[in-house]
Backbone atoms as SQL, in Angstrom:
CREATE TABLE atoms (id INTEGER PRIMARY KEY, chain TEXT, resi INTEGER, resn TEXT, atom TEXT, x REAL, y REAL, z REAL);
INSERT INTO atoms VALUES
  (1, 'A', 1, 'MET', 'N', -11.027, -28.510, -11.997),
  (2, 'A', 1, 'MET', 'CA', -10.403, -27.254, -12.348),
  (3, 'A', 1, 'MET', 'C', -9.457, -26.872, -11.216),
  (4, 'A', 2, 'ASN', 'N', -8.207, -26.577, -11.582),
  (5, 'A', 2, 'ASN', 'CA', -7.239, -26.224, -10.551),
  (6, 'A', 2, 'ASN', 'C', -7.423, -24.766, -10.118),
  (7, 'A', 3, 'SER', 'N', -6.765, -24.415, -9.027),
  (8, 'A', 3, 'SER', 'CA', -7.003, -23.096, -8.432),
  (9, 'A', 3, 'SER', 'C', -6.488, -21.960, -9.308),
  (10, 'A', 4, 'SER', 'N', -5.387, -22.169, -10.048),
  (11, 'A', 4, 'SER', 'CA', -4.891, -21.085, -10.900),
  (12, 'A', 4, 'SER', 'C', -5.859, -20.808, -12.047),
  (13, 'A', 5, 'MET', 'N', -6.522, -21.840, -12.548),
  (14, 'A', 5, 'MET', 'CA', -7.509, -21.630, -13.607),
  (15, 'A', 5, 'MET', 'C', -8.746, -20.930, -13.044),
  (16, 'A', 6, 'GLN', 'N', -9.118, -21.270, -11.822),
  (17, 'A', 6, 'GLN', 'CA', -10.243, -20.595, -11.181),
  (18, 'A', 6, 'GLN', 'C', -9.936, -19.123, -10.950),
  (19, 'A', 7, 'VAL', 'N', -8.730, -18.822, -10.512),
  (20, 'A', 7, 'VAL', 'CA', -8.329, -17.437, -10.277),
  (21, 'A', 7, 'VAL', 'C', -8.349, -16.667, -11.592),
  (22, 'A', 8, 'ARG', 'N', -7.841, -17.286, -12.650),
  (23, 'A', 8, 'ARG', 'CA', -7.829, -16.639, -13.960),
  (24, 'A', 8, 'ARG', 'C', -9.250, -16.383, -14.450),
  (25, 'A', 9, 'THR', 'N', -10.138, -17.339, -14.245),
  (26, 'A', 9, 'THR', 'CA', -11.540, -17.177, -14.651),
  (27, 'A', 9, 'THR', 'C', -12.200, -16.050, -13.879),
  (28, 'A', 10, 'VAL', 'N', -11.953, -15.987, -12.583),
  (29, 'A', 10, 'VAL', 'CA', -12.528, -14.922, -11.759),
  (30, 'A', 10, 'VAL', 'C', -11.992, -13.565, -12.205),
  (31, 'A', 11, 'ARG', 'N', -10.712, -13.493, -12.537),
  (32, 'A', 11, 'ARG', 'CA', -10.141, -12.226, -13.002),
  (33, 'A', 11, 'ARG', 'C', -10.786, -11.778, -14.308),
  (34, 'A', 12, 'TRP', 'N', -10.962, -12.706, -15.244),
  (35, 'A', 12, 'TRP', 'CA', -11.613, -12.371, -16.518),
  (36, 'A', 12, 'TRP', 'C', -13.040, -11.886, -16.279),
  (37, 'A', 13, 'LEU', 'N', -13.776, -12.632, -15.474),
  (38, 'A', 13, 'LEU', 'CA', -15.174, -12.276, -15.245),
  (39, 'A', 13, 'LEU', 'C', -15.305, -10.980, -14.443),
  (40, 'A', 14, 'SER', 'N', -14.360, -10.721, -13.562),
  (41, 'A', 14, 'SER', 'CA', -14.435, -9.480, -12.783),
  (42, 'A', 14, 'SER', 'C', -14.138, -8.255, -13.644),
  (43, 'A', 15, 'ALA', 'N', -13.576, -8.446, -14.814),
  (44, 'A', 15, 'ALA', 'CA', -13.392, -7.336, -15.760),
  (45, 'A', 15, 'ALA', 'C', -14.529, -7.293, -16.774),
  (46, 'A', 16, 'LEU', 'N', -14.975, -8.451, -17.244),
  (47, 'A', 16, 'LEU', 'CA', -15.987, -8.478, -18.304),
  (48, 'A', 16, 'LEU', 'C', -17.387, -8.101, -17.812),
  (49, 'A', 17, 'TRP', 'N', -17.756, -8.530, -16.615),
  (50, 'A', 17, 'TRP', 'CA', -19.110, -8.269, -16.139),
  (51, 'A', 17, 'TRP', 'C', -19.368, -6.778, -15.888),
  (52, 'A', 18, 'PRO', 'N', -18.511, -6.060, -15.162),
  (53, 'A', 18, 'PRO', 'CA', -18.760, -4.624, -15.006),
  (54, 'A', 18, 'PRO', 'C', -18.727, -3.883, -16.347),
  (55, 'A', 19, 'ALA', 'N', -17.847, -4.314, -17.246),
  (56, 'A', 19, 'ALA', 'CA', -17.791, -3.690, -18.566),
  (57, 'A', 19, 'ALA', 'C', -19.096, -3.913, -19.321),
  (58, 'A', 20, 'PHE', 'N', -19.669, -5.093, -19.197),
  (59, 'A', 20, 'PHE', 'CA', -20.954, -5.397, -19.842),
  (60, 'A', 20, 'PHE', 'C', -22.049, -4.488, -19.299),
  (61, 'A', 21, 'LEU', 'N', -22.068, -4.312, -17.974),
  (62, 'A', 21, 'LEU', 'CA', -23.100, -3.478, -17.355),
  (63, 'A', 21, 'LEU', 'C', -22.962, -2.009, -17.743),
  (64, 'A', 22, 'VAL', 'N', -21.751, -1.542, -17.946),
  (65, 'A', 22, 'VAL', 'CA', -21.541, -0.156, -18.363),
  (66, 'A', 22, 'VAL', 'C', -21.837, 0.007, -19.853),
  (67, 'A', 23, 'THR', 'N', -21.569, -1.022, -20.633),
  (68, 'A', 23, 'THR', 'CA', -21.763, -0.948, -22.083),
  (69, 'A', 23, 'THR', 'C', -23.230, -0.802, -22.455),
  (70, 'A', 24, 'ILE', 'N', -24.123, -1.421, -21.715),
  (71, 'A', 24, 'ILE', 'CA', -25.550, -1.384, -22.052),
  (72, 'A', 24, 'ILE', 'C', -26.072, 0.060, -22.123),
  (73, 'A', 25, 'PRO', 'N', -25.942, 0.868, -21.070),
  (74, 'A', 25, 'PRO', 'CA', -26.450, 2.243, -21.213),
  (75, 'A', 25, 'PRO', 'C', -25.613, 3.093, -22.165),
  (76, 'A', 26, 'LEU', 'N', -24.313, 2.814, -22.253),
  (77, 'A', 26, 'LEU', 'CA', -23.464, 3.592, -23.147),
  (78, 'A', 26, 'LEU', 'C', -23.867, 3.395, -24.607),
  (79, 'A', 27, 'VAL', 'N', -24.133, 2.155, -24.988),
  (80, 'A', 27, 'VAL', 'CA', -24.582, 1.884, -26.358),
  (81, 'A', 27, 'VAL', 'C', -25.972, 2.479, -26.578),
  (82, 'A', 28, 'GLY', 'N', -26.804, 2.449, -25.561),
  (83, 'A', 28, 'GLY', 'CA', -28.108, 3.085, -25.672),
  (84, 'A', 28, 'GLY', 'C', -27.982, 4.572, -25.958),
  (85, 'A', 29, 'LEU', 'N', -27.048, 5.231, -25.289),
  (86, 'A', 29, 'LEU', 'CA', -26.822, 6.658, -25.530),
  (87, 'A', 29, 'LEU', 'C', -26.250, 6.904, -26.925),
  (88, 'A', 30, 'VAL', 'N', -25.306, 6.071, -27.341),
  (89, 'A', 30, 'VAL', 'CA', -24.687, 6.247, -28.661),
  (90, 'A', 30, 'VAL', 'C', -25.724, 6.086, -29.758),
  (91, 'A', 31, 'PHE', 'N', -26.536, 5.030, -29.668),
  (92, 'A', 31, 'PHE', 'CA', -27.504, 4.788, -30.729),
  (93, 'A', 31, 'PHE', 'C', -28.762, 5.636, -30.583),
  (94, 'A', 32, 'SER', 'N', -28.881, 6.374, -29.486),
  (95, 'A', 32, 'SER', 'CA', -29.925, 7.396, -29.410),
  (96, 'A', 32, 'SER', 'C', -29.519, 8.606, -30.243),
  (97, 'A', 33, 'ALA', 'N', -28.223, 8.844, -30.325),
  (98, 'A', 33, 'ALA', 'CA', -27.713, 9.981, -31.093),
  (99, 'A', 33, 'ALA', 'C', -27.496, 9.637, -32.567),
  (100, 'A', 34, 'PHE', 'N', -27.114, 8.382, -32.857),
  (101, 'A', 34, 'PHE', 'CA', -26.810, 7.972, -34.221),
  (102, 'A', 34, 'PHE', 'C', -27.721, 6.825, -34.627),
  (103, 'A', 35, 'ASP', 'N', -28.459, 7.016, -35.691),
  (104, 'A', 35, 'ASP', 'CA', -29.362, 5.986, -36.204),
  (105, 'A', 35, 'ASP', 'C', -28.573, 5.039, -37.107),
  (106, 'A', 36, 'PRO', 'N', -28.593, 3.723, -36.853),
  (107, 'A', 36, 'PRO', 'CA', -27.852, 2.786, -37.694),
  (108, 'A', 36, 'PRO', 'C', -28.294, 2.812, -39.157),
  (109, 'A', 37, 'ALA', 'N', -29.520, 3.222, -39.411),
  (110, 'A', 37, 'ALA', 'CA', -29.980, 3.278, -40.800),
  (111, 'A', 37, 'ALA', 'C', -29.251, 4.374, -41.579),
  (112, 'A', 38, 'THR', 'N', -28.783, 5.410, -40.871),
  (113, 'A', 38, 'THR', 'CA', -28.072, 6.490, -41.555),
  (114, 'A', 38, 'THR', 'C', -26.580, 6.224, -41.673),
  (115, 'A', 39, 'ILE', 'N', -26.068, 5.256, -40.910),
  (116, 'A', 39, 'ILE', 'CA', -24.654, 4.905, -41.000),
  (117, 'A', 39, 'ILE', 'C', -24.491, 3.940, -42.167),
  (118, 'A', 40, 'ASP', 'N', -23.638, 4.281, -43.098),
  (119, 'A', 40, 'ASP', 'CA', -23.480, 3.479, -44.308),
  (120, 'A', 40, 'ASP', 'C', -22.320, 2.498, -44.144),
  (121, 'A', 41, 'TRP', 'N', -22.580, 1.413, -43.401),
  (122, 'A', 41, 'TRP', 'CA', -21.584, 0.366, -43.239),
  (123, 'A', 41, 'TRP', 'C', -21.885, -0.733, -44.229),
  (124, 'A', 42, 'THR', 'N', -20.856, -1.271, -44.863),
  (125, 'A', 42, 'THR', 'CA', -21.045, -2.348, -45.832),
  (126, 'A', 42, 'THR', 'C', -20.174, -3.533, -45.442),
  (127, 'A', 43, 'ASP', 'N', -20.558, -4.687, -45.952),
  (128, 'A', 43, 'ASP', 'CA', -19.759, -5.880, -45.717),
  (129, 'A', 43, 'ASP', 'C', -18.690, -5.999, -46.806),
  (130, 'A', 44, 'ALA', 'N', -17.995, -7.126, -46.863),
  (131, 'A', 44, 'ALA', 'CA', -16.894, -7.316, -47.814),
  (132, 'A', 44, 'ALA', 'C', -17.369, -7.286, -49.264),
  (133, 'A', 45, 'GLN', 'N', -18.625, -7.648, -49.523),
  (134, 'A', 45, 'GLN', 'CA', -19.152, -7.646, -50.881),
  (135, 'A', 45, 'GLN', 'C', -19.772, -6.303, -51.263),
  (136, 'A', 46, 'GLY', 'N', -19.764, -5.336, -50.369),
  (137, 'A', 46, 'GLY', 'CA', -20.332, -4.033, -50.653),
  (138, 'A', 46, 'GLY', 'C', -21.810, -3.912, -50.332),
  (139, 'A', 47, 'GLU', 'N', -22.403, -4.966, -49.796),
  (140, 'A', 47, 'GLU', 'CA', -23.820, -4.926, -49.416),
  (141, 'A', 47, 'GLU', 'C', -23.968, -4.160, -48.099),
  (142, 'A', 48, 'PRO', 'N', -24.993, -3.325, -47.967),
  (143, 'A', 48, 'PRO', 'CA', -25.185, -2.607, -46.696),
  (144, 'A', 48, 'PRO', 'C', -25.560, -3.572, -45.571),
  (145, 'A', 49, 'LEU', 'N', -25.023, -3.304, -44.402),
  (146, 'A', 49, 'LEU', 'CA', -25.327, -4.135, -43.240),
  (147, 'A', 49, 'LEU', 'C', -26.705, -3.784, -42.698),
  (148, 'A', 50, 'PRO', 'N', -27.458, -4.788, -42.249),
  (149, 'A', 50, 'PRO', 'CA', -28.745, -4.471, -41.620),
  (150, 'A', 50, 'PRO', 'C', -28.533, -3.743, -40.291),
  (151, 'A', 51, 'ALA', 'N', -29.564, -3.053, -39.838),
  (152, 'A', 51, 'ALA', 'CA', -29.460, -2.268, -38.604),
  (153, 'A', 51, 'ALA', 'C', -29.082, -3.145, -37.413),
  (154, 'A', 52, 'MET', 'N', -29.617, -4.362, -37.336),
  (155, 'A', 52, 'MET', 'CA', -29.303, -5.248, -36.211),
  (156, 'A', 52, 'MET', 'C', -27.816, -5.608, -36.193),
  (157, 'A', 53, 'ALA', 'N', -27.212, -5.768, -37.355),
  (158, 'A', 53, 'ALA', 'CA', -25.776, -6.056, -37.416),
  (159, 'A', 53, 'ALA', 'C', -24.968, -4.860, -36.926),
  (160, 'A', 54, 'VAL', 'N', -25.404, -3.650, -37.264),
  (161, 'A', 54, 'VAL', 'CA', -24.707, -2.446, -36.807),
  (162, 'A', 54, 'VAL', 'C', -24.843, -2.321, -35.293),
  (163, 'A', 55, 'TYR', 'N', -26.039, -2.586, -34.764),
  (164, 'A', 55, 'TYR', 'CA', -26.230, -2.567, -33.310),
  (165, 'A', 55, 'TYR', 'C', -25.309, -3.595, -32.635),
  (166, 'A', 56, 'SER', 'N', -25.252, -4.793, -33.182),
  (167, 'A', 56, 'SER', 'CA', -24.436, -5.864, -32.589),
  (168, 'A', 56, 'SER', 'C', -22.959, -5.532, -32.649),
  (169, 'A', 57, 'LEU', 'N', -22.493, -5.090, -33.807),
  (170, 'A', 57, 'LEU', 'CA', -21.083, -4.739, -33.932),
  (171, 'A', 57, 'LEU', 'C', -20.723, -3.560, -33.033),
  (172, 'A', 58, 'GLY', 'N', -21.605, -2.589, -32.969),
  (173, 'A', 58, 'GLY', 'CA', -21.369, -1.450, -32.084),
  (174, 'A', 58, 'GLY', 'C', -21.275, -1.870, -30.634),
  (175, 'A', 59, 'PHE', 'N', -22.174, -2.751, -30.213),
  (176, 'A', 59, 'PHE', 'CA', -22.154, -3.240, -28.836),
  (177, 'A', 59, 'PHE', 'C', -20.841, -3.976, -28.556),
  (178, 'A', 60, 'LEU', 'N', -20.436, -4.855, -29.469),
  (179, 'A', 60, 'LEU', 'CA', -19.219, -5.640, -29.235),
  (180, 'A', 60, 'LEU', 'C', -17.970, -4.763, -29.216),
  (181, 'A', 61, 'VAL', 'N', -17.923, -3.758, -30.070),
  (182, 'A', 61, 'VAL', 'CA', -16.765, -2.856, -30.085),
  (183, 'A', 61, 'VAL', 'C', -16.700, -2.053, -28.787),
  (184, 'A', 62, 'VAL', 'N', -17.828, -1.506, -28.370),
  (185, 'A', 62, 'VAL', 'CA', -17.845, -0.723, -27.126),
  (186, 'A', 62, 'VAL', 'C', -17.531, -1.624, -25.933),
  (187, 'A', 63, 'TRP', 'N', -18.070, -2.843, -25.924),
  (188, 'A', 63, 'TRP', 'CA', -17.788, -3.760, -24.819),
  (189, 'A', 63, 'TRP', 'C', -16.299, -4.093, -24.752),
  (190, 'A', 64, 'ALA', 'N', -15.680, -4.304, -25.905),
  (191, 'A', 64, 'ALA', 'CA', -14.245, -4.605, -25.921),
  (192, 'A', 64, 'ALA', 'C', -13.440, -3.419, -25.381),
  (193, 'A', 65, 'LEU', 'N', -13.799, -2.209, -25.796),
  (194, 'A', 65, 'LEU', 'CA', -13.063, -1.028, -25.326),
  (195, 'A', 65, 'LEU', 'C', -13.244, -0.804, -23.826),
  (196, 'A', 66, 'VAL', 'N', -14.462, -0.957, -23.353),
  (197, 'A', 66, 'VAL', 'CA', -14.712, -0.773, -21.917),
  (198, 'A', 66, 'VAL', 'C', -14.058, -1.899, -21.121),
  (199, 'A', 67, 'SER', 'N', -14.032, -3.108, -21.658),
  (200, 'A', 67, 'SER', 'CA', -13.380, -4.237, -20.972),
  (201, 'A', 67, 'SER', 'C', -11.889, -3.987, -20.800),
  (202, 'A', 68, 'VAL', 'N', -11.257, -3.451, -21.825),
  (203, 'A', 68, 'VAL', 'CA', -9.830, -3.126, -21.726),
  (204, 'A', 68, 'VAL', 'C', -9.612, -2.061, -20.656),
  (205, 'A', 69, 'ALA', 'N', -10.481, -1.057, -20.628),
  (206, 'A', 69, 'ALA', 'CA', -10.349, -0.001, -19.620),
  (207, 'A', 69, 'ALA', 'C', -10.528, -0.559, -18.209),
  (208, 'A', 70, 'VAL', 'N', -11.510, -1.423, -18.014),
  (209, 'A', 70, 'VAL', 'CA', -11.744, -2.015, -16.693),
  (210, 'A', 70, 'VAL', 'C', -10.566, -2.909, -16.295),
  (211, 'A', 71, 'ALA', 'N', -10.074, -3.707, -17.244),
  (212, 'A', 71, 'ALA', 'CA', -8.942, -4.590, -16.937),
  (213, 'A', 71, 'ALA', 'C', -7.699, -3.778, -16.568),
  (214, 'A', 72, 'MET', 'N', -7.467, -2.684, -17.280),
  (215, 'A', 72, 'MET', 'CA', -6.321, -1.841, -16.953),
  (216, 'A', 72, 'MET', 'C', -6.493, -1.199, -15.580),
  (217, 'A', 73, 'ALA', 'N', -7.683, -0.728, -15.281),
  (218, 'A', 73, 'ALA', 'CA', -7.924, -0.116, -13.977),
  (219, 'A', 73, 'ALA', 'C', -7.740, -1.137, -12.857),
  (220, 'A', 74, 'ARG', 'N', -8.213, -2.358, -13.076),
  (221, 'A', 74, 'ARG', 'CA', -8.045, -3.400, -12.054),
  (222, 'A', 74, 'ARG', 'C', -6.577, -3.775, -11.895),
  (223, 'A', 75, 'SER', 'N', -5.826, -3.795, -12.966),
  (224, 'A', 75, 'SER', 'CA', -4.415, -4.164, -12.849),
  (225, 'A', 75, 'SER', 'C', -3.612, -3.071, -12.153),
  (226, 'A', 76, 'PHE', 'N', -4.005, -1.808, -12.352),
  (227, 'A', 76, 'PHE', 'CA', -3.316, -0.719, -11.672),
  (228, 'A', 76, 'PHE', 'C', -3.629, -0.716, -10.181),
  (229, 'A', 77, 'ALA', 'N', -4.811, -1.146, -9.816),
  (230, 'A', 77, 'ALA', 'CA', -5.227, -1.134, -8.407),
  (231, 'A', 77, 'ALA', 'C', -4.714, -2.338, -7.635),
  (232, 'A', 78, 'ALA', 'N', -4.342, -3.418, -8.327),
  (233, 'A', 78, 'ALA', 'CA', -3.893, -4.640, -7.659),
  (234, 'A', 78, 'ALA', 'C', -2.468, -4.452, -7.125),
  (235, 'A', 79, 'PRO', 'N', -2.193, -4.992, -5.946),
  (236, 'A', 79, 'PRO', 'CA', -0.814, -4.917, -5.439),
  (237, 'A', 79, 'PRO', 'C', 0.089, -5.846, -6.245),
  (238, 'A', 80, 'PRO', 'N', 1.366, -5.578, -6.297),
  (239, 'A', 80, 'PRO', 'CA', 2.281, -6.489, -7.006),
  (240, 'A', 80, 'PRO', 'C', 2.241, -7.878, -6.395),
  (241, 'A', 81, 'ALA', 'N', 2.475, -8.900, -7.213),
  (242, 'A', 81, 'ALA', 'CA', 2.364, -10.282, -6.765),
  (243, 'A', 81, 'ALA', 'C', 3.345, -10.596, -5.644),
  (244, 'A', 82, 'ASP', 'N', 4.593, -10.105, -5.735),
  (245, 'A', 82, 'ASP', 'CA', 5.573, -10.414, -4.700),
  (246, 'A', 82, 'ASP', 'C', 5.257, -9.697, -3.388),
  (247, 'A', 83, 'ALA', 'N', 4.601, -8.534, -3.421),
  (248, 'A', 83, 'ALA', 'CA', 4.222, -7.837, -2.196),
  (249, 'A', 83, 'ALA', 'C', 3.102, -8.586, -1.477),
  (250, 'A', 84, 'ALA', 'N', 2.199, -9.200, -2.231),
  (251, 'A', 84, 'ALA', 'CA', 1.111, -9.954, -1.627),
  (252, 'A', 84, 'ALA', 'C', 1.633, -11.218, -0.967),
  (253, 'A', 85, 'GLU', 'N', 2.656, -11.836, -1.549),
  (254, 'A', 85, 'GLU', 'CA', 3.197, -13.075, -0.980),
  (255, 'A', 85, 'GLU', 'C', 4.004, -12.804, 0.287),
  (256, 'A', 86, 'SER', 'N', 4.672, -11.667, 0.389),
  (257, 'A', 86, 'SER', 'CA', 5.501, -11.396, 1.561),
  (258, 'A', 86, 'SER', 'C', 4.668, -10.914, 2.756),
  (259, 'A', 87, 'ALA', 'N', 3.440, -10.497, 2.519),
  (260, 'A', 87, 'ALA', 'CA', 2.602, -9.999, 3.618),
  (261, 'A', 87, 'ALA', 'C', 2.021, -11.090, 4.444);
């Protein structure tokens, strides 16, 4: 694995891991307030989704949103590439 791929992997993981850790309690709080059995989500055929599917989809949606927020925050905090090279 070349160094640019390693850097890219580290950047991805440095955004995804903190987002994962924040998502766990956040989803716990959301599903403490909203019971998946009362949410009427259906699949493409109109069948109601099981509670575990609602929990999983909710977790993945929240993780994606928090990951975007973490990635944006990290990109705003990083110095510009040309400034790092001239230093």
